[in-house]
N, C-alpha and C positions, 0 to 999 in steps of 0.2 A: 504494500500500500504506500501511497505517496506520503501519508502522514501516519505516525504511530498512534495518534489520538483517535479514539473510537467515538464517533458521533452517535448518540442515542437519541432518536427522535421518538418522544413519548406520545405518539399520536398515530391514528390510522392514516394511510397514505392517500385515501380516496377523498378526504375532506380535511380542511384545516382544523387542527385541534383547538378546542376551547381550553383556555387556561383555567385553573381552579377559580380564579377571581371571576372570569367570564361566566363559568358554569354557575357559580354562586349567584351572580347578578341575574342570570336567566331564571333561576329558581325563585329568586325574590320577586322578579317581575310577574311571574305566574301567580305567586301567592298574592301579590298586590291586586292583580286583576280580579281574583276570586273574592278578596276581602273588602274591596272598596264599597260595594253596595250594602252588605250587611253591617259594616261598620257605621255607615251613614245612618242606617235605620236605627241601630242601637243608640247612637248619639242623639237622635232627634225624637225618640219615643217619649211620649209625655208622662207615662205612669211608672216607668221602671225605677226601682230604688237603686241607689248607688251600688249596693252589694250585688244586685242582679246584673247591673251593667258590667261589673268586674267579672262576674262568672261568665257572662256571654262573651266578653272580649277574650277571656282566657280559653274558652272553648274553641275560638277561631284559630288558636295556635296548634290544634290537633288536626293534622292534614288527613286527607282521604287515604284509606288503606291502613290507618294506624289508630290507636286508641289509648286512652288513659284510664285512670281509676278514680273513684270517689275519694279515696284516701289521699291520692296524689293531688287532686284539686284542693282538698281541704288543707293539706300542708302548705301548698303554694299561697292560698288566700288567707292563711291563719284563721281558719274556721273549722267547723266540724262536718263530717259526712252528712249528717241529717240536714244541716242548713244548706248544703250543696244540693241535696235532693229536692228540698223545698223550693229553692231558687229556680230549678230547672222545670218545675211543673208548669204546664200551660205555656210552654215556650212559644212566643208569637212569631219567631223567626225560623222555626224548624222547616226543613232540615238544613237550611243554609247555615244556621248556627247549630252545630252538630251535637246536640245532647245525646244522640244515639251512640256516639263514640266514647261514652263514659261507661265503664264496666265495674263490676264488683272487684274487690281485692283479689279474689280467687279466680279472676278472669271469666267468670260467668256473666250472663246477660243482666242479672238482677241488680238490685240497689245496694246500698252501703252495707247491708247485712248478707248479701249474696243470694237472696231468695225473693226479692220483690217482684211480684207480678210475672213470674217466669212463664206461666201458661196463658197469660192474658193477651188482649189485643195489642197493647203497646209492645209487649215482648216480641210478638210475631213480626210487627212492623220494624222493630229495631233490628232483629236478626236479618230481615230481608234487606234493609239498607246496608248493613255491614257486609252481607254476602255480595251485594252488587259492587261494593267498594273493594272487594278482594281480600277481606279479612277471613282467614281460615279458622275453622273450629274443629276440635277433635271429637271423638265419639261420645265424650262425656259432656259436650257443650262448652268446653273451655276454649277461649280464643288463643290462637297462635299469633304469628306476626310480630310486629314491633310495638312495644308500649312506650308512650311518651311520659317520661318522668320530669324532664326539665321543661316546665311549662312557661309561657310568656303571656302576660297581660298587656295588651296594647293600651297603655295608660295615656292620659291627658288628651287623647284624640277628641273627646267631646268638647274640649275647650277651644279646639281649633277647627271645628267642622266647617266653618265658613271661610277658612283661609284658602289660598290658591291651590290649584291641583298639584303644583310642584311641591308646595309645602306639605300637603297631605301625604303625597307619595314619600317624601323624605321622612315623615314621622312613622309611616308604616314600615319603611325599610329599616329604620332604627330599631323599632320594636321587634322586627323579625331577624335581626342580626344574629341572635343566639340560636336560631332555628335552622341551621344548615342541614341538620339531620332530618328535618321534616319531609324533605323530598322523598318520594318512594324510591326504593332501591333500584327498581327497573329503569328509572329515568337517568341513572348515573352510569356513565361509561368508565368503569373502573379500570379498563384496559389501558387507559391513558397514563396510569400511574406505574405501569410496568417498565422497568429498565431491563430489556432483554439481553444486555451485555454484562450483567453482574456475574463475575466469575469467569469471564472470558480471557483475562490476562493474568500473568503472574506478577511477582514483585518488581520485575523490570518492565517499565512501560513499553508497550508495543510488542511484547513477547508473550507467547502462550505458556512457556515452561514455568511450572510451579503454580499455575492457576487452577481454576475450578473445572476445566475440561468440559464446560457446559455446551449444550447444543444451541446454535443460533440459526433460526430459520422458521419455516411455517409448520405449525403442529396444532392438533386439537387435544383436549384433555384425555390422557391415556390412549391417544391415537396410535394406530399401527404405523402410519406415515409420519416421518420427521424429515421434511424436505429442506435441504440446504446444500451448501457447497462443501466440497472436499478440498483440502489443501495439502501442500507439502509441509514437512516439519523442519524447523531450522536447527534441530539437534537430534541426537540419537534416542532421546526419550520420546518414543512415539505414542505414549499415553496421551499426549496433548492432542492427538488426532481423534480421540474417541467421539467427540462431538462433530468432527469434520472440519468445523471452522477454526481457524487460528488467526491471530491478528497479523502475523508476519509471513505466512506461507503463501505460495502461489497456487492459484486455483487449477485443479486438475479435472473437475467435473462437478455437476450438480446432481446429487443422488437422493433417493427416496427414503432411505432408512438410516437411522443413527441412534446411538445411545446418548445419554446426557450426564455429565458430571462424574464419569467413571474413570478409574485408573486401570493399570494393567494393559494387556494387549488389546488393540482396537477391535471392534466388531462392526460388521455391516459396511456402510458406504457402498451400497449396491443399487442397481437399476439406475444407470447414469445417463446424462446427456452433457455434451460439451460444445458450446458455440465456437466456431473457428472462422477466421477471415482469410485463411490461406491454408492450402495443403501442399504447397510447393516446398522443396528442400530449403532448409533442413528439417522440415516437419515430417515426422514419421508417426502416423496415428497409432502405432503399436508401442510408441515410446513417449509417455506423457511429459518427460523432461524437455521434449522438443516443442511442445505447444502449451505447457503450463503458463498461466497468465498472472502476472502481478496485478494488484488492484490499484486504482487511481482514486484518490480522495478517501472518503470515509463510507463504510457500509452503513446501511440503515436497517434496523430491525425493530419491529413492534409486534404486538400480539397478532399472529397469523400472517405476517408480512415480512419479506426480506428483499433488499435491493442492493446491488453492487455494480460497480463499473470496472470493466477489465481494461488493461492497458491497450488491448486491440481496438478499443472504442465501443465494444459491445456492452450495453446496459442490460442487466438481467433483473427481472422482478418476479417474485414467486409467492405462492400461497399453497395451502394444503387443506384437504378434508381429512376424514379418518382413514381412508384407504386410497386416496388419490391426491394428485398435485397438479398445479397449473403454473406454467412459467412463460413469460413473454420476453423475447430477445429484441432489443432495438439495435439494429446493426448500423454501422457507418456505411457510406456508399462503397460499393465494391463487392467482392465475392462474399458469399454467405453459405456456411456449412453448419450442420449439427451432427456431431459424432455420437454414436451409441455403441460404447465398448462394453459388451456383456461381461468381459473378464475384469472389469474395474472393481476394486474394493479397497478398503483402508488397510495399509500394510502394517505388519508387526516388526519387531526388532529382529535384526539379522540373527539367524540361528535359533531363535526362540521357538520351542516346540508348540507353543500356544498360538503362534502367528496364524492369521487367516491364509487361505489359499483358494484359488479358483479351481474347481473340479471339472466343470464342463457346462455346456449350455447350448441354446439354440435361439436363432432369431430368423424371422420371416417377414419380408416386406409384402404387404397385402396388395391386391390388384389395383387399388385406387392410387398407389404410389405415394401416399402421404401418411399411411399408418403402418404400424409394425407390431409384432407380438412375439413372444418367446418365453424363455426361462433361463435362469442361471442357477448353478449349484455351487455352494461354497462350504468350506470346512474350517474349523478352528476358531480362533479368537479367544478372549479372556477365559471362557469356560471350557476350553478344549473340546468344543462341541463337535458332534458328528455332522456329516453333510446335511445341509438344508437347502431346499429348492424354493425359489421365489419366482412366480410367474408375473408377466407384465404385459400391458397393452398400452401403446403410445400412439398419438395422432397429432398432426400439425394443422394449423388453421388455414393454411394455403397450400396449393399443390406444389410439390417439389419439381424442379427441373429434371433432376436425376436422383435415383436412389439405388445404392449398391450395397450388397452384403459383402463381408470380407472375412478371411480367416488368417491366422498366423501362428507362429510358434509360441507355445506357452512359456513365458519367462517370469522369473521372480520379480515382483514389483519394486523391490528395494532399489535396484539400479535406476528404475524409472523415477523414483522419488528423490534419490540422492546423487544421481549422475555419477555413479562410480564405474570405473573401468571393469567391465565384465564381458567384454566382447560386444560386437555390434548386434543390436536388436534388428532382426530382419524386417524388411518391408512387408506389408500385407499382400495377400492374394485376393483379388476382387472377383466376385461373381456377377452375373447379370441382374437386372432389376427384379426379377421374380424368383431368383434363386434363394433357397433356404440354406442357411449355414448352420451347421451343428457340430458338436464335438463330444466325444466320449470322455470317460473318467481320465483326468489329468492329461487331456489331449489339447488340441488346438484352441486358441482364443478365437472368439467370433464376435462380429459386430456389424453395424450398418453405418453408411455415410449418406446423408441427405444434403442436397445443394439446391440453391435458388438463383435465378437470374440476378446479375449484379444491378440491373436497373429496375428490379421488381420492388415491391413494397419493402420498406426498411424494417417493419415490425412483423415478427413471426412468433406465434404462440404455440404452445404444445400442452396437451393434457396427458397425464400418465396415470394409469391405475395399476395396483399391485394386488396379488393374492397368493396365498400359500396353497390354493386349491387348483386353480385353472386360469388360463388366459381369458376364457369367457367371463369368469367372475371378475377378473381385473377390468375388463371392458365395461361390465355392468356397473361397476363402482363409479366410473366416469359419468355415465348417464344419470345415475341416481344422486351423486354427491356434488358434481361440478358440471351442471348443465350449461353454464354460461362460458363464453370465451373471454370474459373480462376478469382479470386478476382481482380487481377491486370488489367484484361481487362475492368471490370466495372469501376475501378478507372480511367483508361485512358479516358474512355467515359465521366466520371464525370468531370475530369479536363478540357477536351475539351469544354464541355457545359458551365462550369463556366467561362472559359476564353472568349469564344465567346459571351455568352449572358450577362455577368455581368462585369467581370474585365476589358475587353477591352473597355468598355464604357468611362472609365476615365483613360487616359494613361499618365504616368509620366516617362520621360526618367530616366534611372538608370545607373550611372557610379560610379567610385571610389570616387567621391566627393559628392555623394548623401547622404542625411540624411536618412539612412535606417530605423531608428525608425519611422519616419513619413511615409515612404513607407509602412511599415508593418501595421501601424495604418490605413492608407488609405484603403488598400486592405482587411484587416481584417474587417473593418467597412462595406465595401461593401458586404462582405460575410454575416455578421450577419444581415444586413438589408434585405437580400433576402431569409432568412429561413422561414419567415412567412410574410403574410398569405399563405394559401394553395390553389393552383389551382386545384379544383376538377371537372373541366369540364369533362362531361361524367360520373361523379360519384355521381350524385344527386339522392338519393333514394326516395325523397319526391314528386317529380313531373317531368313529361316529359317536356323538354324544349330544344330548340335549342340555348338558351342563355347560355353563360359561367356560371359556378358554382364556387363559392369561399367560403372558410370557414377559421376558425382559425384567426379571427380578435380579437386581444387580447391586446388592444382594440383600437377603433377609438380615444378614449380620449388620448391615448398615441401617436398615429402615425399621427394625423391630423395636428400637428403643423409644422413639417418639413419633415417627412418621405415620405408622399405621393407626396409632391412637387418634391422630388428627383425621384420618380417613373415616374412622368409626363415627366421629362426631358430626362432621360436615358432609360426608359422602357415604351414608349408610348403604345406599343401593349399590354403588360401585364396590364398596368394601365387602358386602355379602357375596356379590358376584366373584370377587377376587378370591375369597376364602373357598368358595365352592370349586373354583378352578384349581386351586392348589390341592385340595383333597382329591379331586378327580385325577390329577397327575399320579397321586399315590395309587388310586384304584386301578389304573391301567399300567403303571410302570413300576410300582412296588415301593417307591419312596417319594416323599414330598421333597421339593427343591429347597435348598438354601439360596443358591443362585440358579438362574435359568435364562438361557438366551438361545435363539435359533432352534427352539423346540427340544432343548437338551439340558438336563440338570448339570450343575457345576457352576462355580466351585464352592466348596464348603470351607470357610476360613476358620471357623471355630466350632460351635455346637450345631445341633439340629434346630436352627432358630425359627423355623416355621412353627415349632411347638410353642414358642413364646407368642407368636402372632395369633395362633388359634386360642391360646389360653386368655390372652388379653381381650379377645372378642367375646369369649364365653362368659367370663366373670362380669362383663359389662352388659350381659343380657342379649347379645346378638343371636337371634335364632333364625327367623325367616325360613328359607328353604334349605338351610344347611343341614346335612345329615350328620348330626353330632356323634352318633355311634360309629360311623365310618371315619369321621375326623379323629375320634379318640383312638380307633384302631391304627390309624396312620401314625399317631404320636407314639403308641406302644411299639410299633415297628421300629421307630427311631431309637427307642429306649432299650430294646431287647435283642435286636437282630443286627449282627455285624455286617456292614455292607461289603460287597466284593471289592478287593483291592484293585484300584485302577492303575497302580504303579506309575503315577504321575511323577515326572522327574523332580518337581518341586517338593514332593514328599512321598518317598517310597514306602513309608511305614503303614499306610492305610489309605482308604478311599478318600479322594478329594472331591468326588462327584456328588455324593449325597450321603445322608445318614451321619453317623458318628464314627469316624475312621479309627478312633482310639477306644471304641466301646469295649474291647476285650479287657483292657486294664480296668475300666470303670466297673465292669461287672465283677471282676476278680478282686480288685484291690480297693475299690471305692474312690480312687483318684487316678490320675494319669501319671505314669512314671516317666522320669527323664531319660532312663536308659533304653526304653522301648519306643518312645514316641516323641515327636517334636511338639512344640507349643504346649508343653505339659502343664504349665501354670495357668495359662489363659483358657485352655480347654477344660481343665478341672473346674474353674470358675464358671464357665459357660454350661457345662454339663449339669452343674448344680442347679442353675436357673432353669435349664430345660426340664429337669425332673420335678422342680417345684411347679412348673407350668403343667406337667402331667397331673400332679396332685390336685391342682385347681379344677381341672376338667373332670378328673375322676370323682371328685366330690359330688358331682351331679349326674355323671353318666355311669360310673361303676364305683360306688363308695368303698367297696372292699379293697380297692387298690390305693386309696388315698394315702394311708399311713405309710405304705411301702415307699411310694415316691417322695413323700414328705421327708422320710428318714434319709433317703438317698440324696436329697437336695442339700444336705449338710456335708457333702463330700469335700467341699472346699476346706473344711476344718482339718482334714487329714494332712494337708500340706501347709498348714499354718505353723510356722516355727516361732515359738514364744521367746526364743533366745537370740534371734538375729537382730542386730542393731544397725541403724542408719540415721544419720543426722540427729543423733541423740534421742531417737525413738526406738522402741523394742517391740518385736513381733511383726513378722511379714510372711507373706506367701513365699515359699522356697521350694526349689526343685528336690524331688524325692525319688530315690531308687525304688525299684520294684521289691527290694528286700526290706523296705521300711525305714531305711536310713536316709538322712538328708545328704545332698551332694553340694558341698560348699566350694568345690573347685571352680574358680573363675566366677563365682556368684557374687553379685553386688546388686541390691535392690534398685540402684540408680541406673543399671545397664541391662540391655537385653540383646546385645549383639546387633544383628541387622533388623531385629524385631519383625521378621517376616516368617515364612513357612518353616524354616529350620531352627528358629530360635525357641527360647523357653516361653516367651510371650509374643503375641501378635499385635503389632501396632500399639504398643504401650509397654512401659517398664513395670517391674513388680511393684514399685511404689504406687503407680496408678491402679493396677489391677487389685491391689489390696483394699481398695475402697469400693469395688464393684460387686457388692453383695446386696442388691436391692430388696431381696425377699427376707433377709434376716439382719437388718441393721442393729437390732438389739444385741445379738451375740457379737457382731463385729465391734461395736462400741465397747463391750465388756473385754474383748480380746485386746483392744488397743489401750486399755487402762482406765476406762470410765469417761464420763462426759468431758471433764476438764482437759485430760490428755488428748482425747479425741479432737476437741476443738483446736488445741494447739497444733496437733498434727495436720488437721485439715487446713489451718492457716498456712502451714509450711508449704502446702501444695501451690500456693499462689505467690510465693516469694520469688521475685525476679532473680535470675542468675543461677538458680540451683540446678537447672536441667543440664545434663551432660550430653544429651542427644536431642536433636530436633526431628521429631517423628510425625509423619502424617500431615503436617501443615505446609510442606513444600516451600520452606524459606520464608514463612510468615513472621519470622523473628520471635517466635515464642521461646522464652527462656525459663518459664516456670515449669514445675513438674506437672501441673495440671495443663493438659494440652487440648484445647477445644477442637483442634484438627483431628483428634482421635475419637471415634464414636464411643469407646468404653468410658470416656470421661464426661459424656453428656450430662449425667445426673450428678456428678461430683460436686459442682458448686451449689447444689440444692441440699446437700446432706446436713447442713446446719439445722434444717428443720427438725432433725431427729434428736436434737438437744434443745429444742425450742429457742433457737437463735435465728428466726426467719429473716431478720434484718440483715444478717451477714450473708445469707443466700442472695438477697436482693442486691447487696453491695457487689458481690462477686459476679453475678450474672449480668448486671448492668455494665460493669467494667469490661467483661468479655465481649458483650454485644457491641458496645461502642468502639472498642479497640480493634476488633478483628472483622467486623462486618460493616461494609460501606456501600453506599449508593454509587458504585464506581466499578469500572471494569475489573480492577483487583479488589473485589469486595467480599471474597469468601476465603477463609484460611485453609487453602488447599482444595482438593477435589470436593465438589458439592455432593458427590456420592449419591447420585440419583435423587437429589433433593433432600437427603438426610440432614445436611448442614442447614439448609434453608428452613426445614421444619423445626429444628432446634431454635432458630431465631424467631420463627413464628410464635412458638409458645412463649418465648421471652417477651415479645411485644404484646401478646394478649394478657400476660400476667399470671400464667398457670404453667404447670408441668406435670405430665402423666407419669405414674409409677408403673412400669410395664408388668404385666401379668396380674395386676391388682386393680380393683375398681376405685383407685385412689388418685387424687390430683393434689399437688402441692401448690400452695398459694404464693405467687410471686408479687409483681407490681406492674400493672399495665402501663403502656407508653402512650395511651390516648385517654382523653377525658370521658369518652363514650365509645363503646363497642357493642354492636348488635350481631349476634351469631345465630344463624339458622341451624338448629341441632335436631337430631332424630327426625329427619324428613321435613317437618314443618313447624317445629316448636322454636321459640326464641329465648335465647339467653341474653339478658341485658346487663352489661358491665359498665359501671360508672366509676370515675376516679376523681373525686373532688380534691382540690388542693395540689393537683399535679404541677401547677405552675410554681408552687413553693418548694417541692421536693418529691422524691419518689419512694420514700420509706413509709410503710404502712403504719398508721396511727390507730386505726380501728377498722373493723370489718363487719358487714352485714351480709347474710346469705338469705335470700327470699324474705327480706324485710326484718329478719331476726338477728340480733347481735351475735357475733360468732367469735369464739375464743380459741379456736383451733387453727393451726396453719395449714390445714388440709380439709378436704371434704370428699365425699364419695360420688360416684358416677350418677346415682339416682337422685342426688340432691338437686342437680341443675341440668343434667344432660338428657334426662328421659322426658320430662314434661316441660322443659325450659325453666326459667326462673330469673333471679336477679342476684348479682354480686355487687355490693356497694363498697368501694374502697374509700377510706379517708386517708389521704396521703399528706406528708409533710416533710420538712427538711431534716429533722433529727431521727437517728436510729432509736427505735422504741421497742422494748420487749412487751408487745401487746398481747401475745398469746399466753394463755394460762391453762388451756385444756391439754388433753392427752397428745403426746407426740404421734406422728404417723405410725401405723401398725407395722409389725414384723411378723406376718403370718407364717413365715418359714422358720420361726425361732425353734431351734432344736440343737442341743449340745451333744456332740458325739462322745 
């Protein structure tokens, strides 16, 4: 690119973006138009008492589609609910002055006691009006949607009703200034707040190395297609290519499939097109180093849209549906070509056995000369996957002058990406226009080349559909999902889907006083947590099933800690579907995945972490169409059956594909021994949590198993050495031989070697893993010496300069032992809750979020890990944190004065934070209107039927909690 700066255009390309201020003013104008007449009538009515005037003016601040309560009105007007009810009787201005939008405290239709006239005529009319306005009611007659707590009385207007129109409008706008949240969620384009480049760069501006490896391009929530460019890598760490896009690489193609935020060997980058302006020497279409294009200026990416300009002068704009994509090329004058190289894919590191490779494929140009179809088969990638085949159908908007298929020798792509001497890559062999080109396993590369007259139209568009089933299905997706030839039409559909299905689930009012950095971080984080996994329902090529199909779990090890808990709350339909798909994989293949991509399980970095995902859903009441007997059987398979050894070079001791590769030790010894297995410490910790997960599901499905797995969940205690010391603290996890003795050779709790597959711990040092016992914090605190010593030890985790290794954050400059770039540390800053020191948890989480997460290209501390990092930030911004495998949430501190969350399909959780402008420490808390003295609550408190959480925040740290500490349901001493 000509500039290393990445321009982020936070708006849809098809229309100018409204700034937050403009959007706010538009909402105010709409409110003004609606209020002008009733305000005038209230002001001039001859018999209204002053109190009734105040009640009616306040009612006007409750907009269509929302509601308030009698008690909220009473508090605002310093009156009582009975007086409010009396004032609203015989309302002469109904329904323009909407007394029907006032409900009982329990969200029923009735009056201040919750039962007034529920079966009467007024109640029927009230329900009818609310139904028409879009307020949803559950089966018990309780309203969902968004409740207005912060009401506004338009005061003094009656003194000025004879003033000018401009003066009246000014007074109304002033009164409505605090009501930015009053606009219905559907009217807000939340997509404008997404920075699609967060995590796209590393610590060195303009370079991808050390960044989040995120996908930049067109996508839908959990969509199969992630349409974007592929580029070369400027260094040998090809993990930067996982999302395809890099800030400093040259463009080699625009492809239909990518991962997002993942490390390791790249996967996908298949079903390509590449626009060319010449095929003359030195261009060789079998050698992309001869035609790869630098970019000019800055790329543009917004929700559902991507645009780039190549050095050749070609401008490419694209968008995507769930199974298809559309791209428009604007060519300069001269020759125009589009290359379709079926053998294209994202390359891996030289000599790495996990690298992808092209197996074979086929392409056929159809009789119309402007469409083509075929398939490609590929193998490998991060999960060491078996071959997978993807079918495609592509078409152009205008007839091609010529179209030819070609074939050529199959060559390793590394030379093509890094221009290394490896002998000349031969020129392709062309066929005629109607020839089909195909190749068998590990045989020739195949593709097609389309060209247009140099004096023809400069703009050429293409639509491409993909399917794991057939070319016919790929073609059908184009017709059903992208009927228009205009990119902007698909962009509009994408924005609508993202707003409706994702962004509107968490609504933050925006006005001129809003912290827009936090708003962008919130909605950008929502975006990145919904790019993966992929919903492939109807696209399972391996077996026929009516059960949903899901892929691209990359991996459960990353997302089980707090990402899936978010899905449970705001995406229950998707989440149920996801779990059914995971269990269905067990039903047909024998094991659930920890990682899965390209229809193949792998890799398993730690435990069998799908167990944690299932348990988290079960204890929080998710049932639906999930077969929990089958799900529990899948968990028992993980816990009792040793998987076949895949003899992966990264770990020859056991399976890395699925299940628990070190299960033999676990069943025999109760821990993982250092002499028989790698990652002995981290896997002992993870297997302990896995078995606790089984005990949680067993309690409801097979109670006689519960105690067995609960006892096994204490296995971590077998490798706790009470005599090991480090930094003046005693007692740590330590490597243990199979004979029961500890191995101190080369052991230091501050080190873990490379901290990868062959080490004693994975992506974390023993100091870190010694805190990762979420199911039994009570025993852990006892082992560490009690509350006071535990607090001091936890404090030490956040002291700068103590880290001897920088792990997982890829150069983020983290020097504390606590490393937010490592998923095992996600819950660590919240552990002060377990000694009733919630303020310290808030202090540490705020510091981490503001230090390492930015509204910038380098905005994530290392890989985003399929949105895992983004989901951690989301919880921090909301002011809560889930405890995995338990129906428990820890109370943090929200970053917004008001948050409305749609939970459990159509219920609303209303979060307020008064005093946020003074400080972020909790001074007091109410849950559902009741004073709350615990720093945690349970799922059913607010996430089943909705509810409210009212924070009172302030500047000073306050020990406000006096209730019980969060539970330790796995408490058991070996």
